[in-house]
Every structure is written in structure tokens, then in C-alpha cells.
C-alpha positions, 0 to 999 in steps of 0.5 A, spaced: 117 230 097 121 226 102 119 224 108 124 228 112 121 234 108 114 232 110 116 232 117 119 239 117 113 242 113 108 239 118 112 242 124 114 248 121 106 250 120 105 247 127 110 252 130 109 258 126 103 261 128 103 268 125 100 269 118 104 273 113 100 279 114 101 279 122 108 278 121 109 283 116 105 288 120 110 286 126 116 286 122 114 294 121 114 295 128 120 298 132 119 293 138 121 288 132 127 291 130 130 292 137 130 285 139 135 279 137 142 278 135 145 283 129 147 279 123 152 284 122 149 289 117 144 292 123 138 288 122 137 282 127 138 275 125 130 273 127 128 280 123 131 277 117 128 270 118 121 273 119 122 276 112 124 269 109 118 266 113 113 271 109 115 268 103 115 261 105 108 261 107 106 265 101 108 259 097 104 253 095 107 246 098 110 244 091 113 250 090 118 250 096 125 249 095 131 245 099 133 252 101 126 253 104 126 247 107 133 248 110 131 255 113 124 251 116 128 246 119 133 252 122 127 255 125 124 249 128 130 248 132 130 256 134 123 256 136 123 250 140 130 252 144 127 259 145 120 257 148 124 253 153 127 259 155 120 262 157 121 267 163 118 267 169 115 274 169 110 277 164 111 275 157 106 280 154 111 285 153 118 281 154 124 281 149 123 274 149 116 274 146 118 279 141 124 275 139 119 269 138 115 273 134 120 275 129 121 268 128 113 267 126 111 264 133 107 268 138 107 265 144 101 269 147 096 265 141 097 259 145 098 261 153 094 266 157 097 273 156 
């Protein structure tokens, strides 16, 4: 594994704090389906990403492909940018939190919600 992939792997697992089962349950909710930018086919980009994250997290490290690493790297950038846009209001039921959860990151796991 290249050093870049090692860094991507570590950062991905630091930021994606939802388990595959938590993410599956979340993606089945209406709240999950009603946030985010449409990808052109009626499903939000983040919602599609969440399904990819489940597959990635269920793989062993040595099974990850360059396509997986590309998606993991994209995800890292998205989560970092989106976290920086934290609203000043209550986040527990915010679209901001729901969108992040679609991308596998629940901010309430690291802050008091």
C-alpha cells in the first residue's frame, strides 16, 4: 500500500464514525433521503456515497481498490468542508447533521447533542 493510501485509510477511519449497520439503518430513513444535492436520478449524492461507504467499510484493508481509495479521499474532503459549516443553532435535527450522516459522519458522536 502506498503511503498516500495509508494516509487516506487512516483519515477515512478517523472521520467516518458510523458503523456499516448504523449507516444502513440511517440510509433507510426518510430524513436521510430528503437531504443533499440530487445526483440527477432522484437520489442525493451523499445518499449514494453512504451506500459505497458501507461496502468499503465491510472490506478488508488489502481488498480495497484504487476506486475505493479515490472515493475515500473525496469523502475526507467533503466531511472536512461540511464540518467547517456547522450552524450556530441546534444541530441534533439539522439538515447539516443529516447530510453528514449520509457521508458516514455523525457529528453528535463527537459533540454534545
